Every structure is written in structure tokens, then in C-alpha cells.
C-alpha positions in Angstrom: 6.0 8.9 -13.2 5.4 8.0 -9.6 9.1 8.4 -8.6 8.9 12.2 -8.3 5.7 11.9 -6.2 7.3 9.2 -3.9 10.4 11.4 -3.4 8.4 14.6 -2.7 6.2 12.7 -0.1 9.3 11.2 1.5 10.8 14.7 1.9 7.8 15.6 4.1 7.8 12.3 6.0 5.1 10.4 4.1 5.7 6.9 2.8 3.0 5.2 0.8 4.2 1.6 0.3 1.9 0.8 -2.6 2.4 4.0 -4.6 2.6 2.9 -8.2 0.9 3.3 -11.6 -2.3 1.3 -11.8 -1.6 -1.3 -14.5 -5.2 -1.7 -15.6 -5.7 2.0 -16.3 -2.2 2.3 -17.8 -3.4 0.0 -20.6 -6.7 1.9 -21.1 -7.0 3.4 -24.6 -9.0 6.5 -23.8 -8.5 7.4 -20.1 -5.3 8.8 -18.6 -3.3 6.4 -16.4 -4.2 6.4 -12.7 -1.9 6.2 -9.7 -2.5 3.8 -6.8 -2.1 5.7 -3.6 -3.8 3.4 -1.1 -2.6 0.8 1.4 -1.0 3.0 4.0 -1.4 3.0 7.8 -3.9 5.2 9.6 -1.0 7.1 11.0 0.2 8.0 7.5 -3.2 8.8 6.2 -4.5 10.8 9.2 -1.5 12.4 10.7 1.5 12.5 8.3 -0.4 13.3 5.1 -2.6 15.9 6.8 0.5 17.6 8.3 2.2 17.6 4.9 -0.8 19.1 3.2 -1.1 21.8 5.9 2.6 22.7 5.4 3.5 21.6 9.0 7.0 20.2 9.6 7.3 16.5 8.9 6.8 13.9 11.6 10.0 11.9 12.0 9.6 8.4 10.6 9.4 5.7 13.1 10.8 2.3 12.1 8.1 -0.1 11.0 7.5 -3.2 13.1 8.9 -6.4 11.5 6.5 -7.8 9.0 4.8 -11.0 10.4 3.1 -11.9 7.1 5.4 -14.3 5.2 5.1 -16.1 1.9 5.0 -19.4 3.8 2.2 -18.1 6.0 0.2 -17.0 2.9 0.8 -20.3 1.2 -0.3 -22.2 4.3 -3.6 -20.2 4.5 -4.2 -20.7 0.8 -3.6 -24.5 1.1 -6.0 -24.7 4.1 -8.6 -22.8 2.0 -8.2 -25.1 -1.0 -8.3 -28.2 1.2 -11.5 -27.0 3.0 -13.2 -26.3 -0.3 -12.2 -29.7 -1.7 -13.9 -31.3 1.3 -17.0 -29.3 0.6 -16.6 -27.0 3.6 -17.3 -23.3 3.5 -14.1 -21.3 4.1 
């Protein structure tokens, strides 16, 4: 379902990392499934997507900076939060 949309957007230089079916709405009995389009950079939202909708030529994709957020970092933050809460501190 979202593969065609992802491929079409990629052809015009737009990449939406979180493009996927919304799992909650997919299981809904009466409403049609929704697609999650969010979680893109301002550059993609403001410049690339607008150019694609206007029919302008695609902006060449620039390599994304290396991701700084790691699983170990997230685990460390979560552990610090839990420890603070167990001591009665506000996190």
C-alpha cells in the first residue's frame, strides 16, 4: 500500500522516513486505514515536498548526517529516568 507512494515520492526527491500504514487505524472496523506521513525534516516538508507538488524538478538528495541517537543512548536516558523516579525526583 505505501510502497507505491514511497517510490513515487523518491522519484521526485522526497523521502519520508516514517511513511507506513498506521497500525491502529489499520485494525479499525469501520474507518479506512490511515497512512503515517510525518516525521520528516523541515527541508523535506518545506522545500522538497512543495517543489514536488508544484511540478518543479527534484532537489538532489543530500546525504543525511550520521545518526547520533543510538539504542544504548536511549537505554541510558530511560534508566536515568527510572532511577530518578524511584528516588522520588521529578524527571
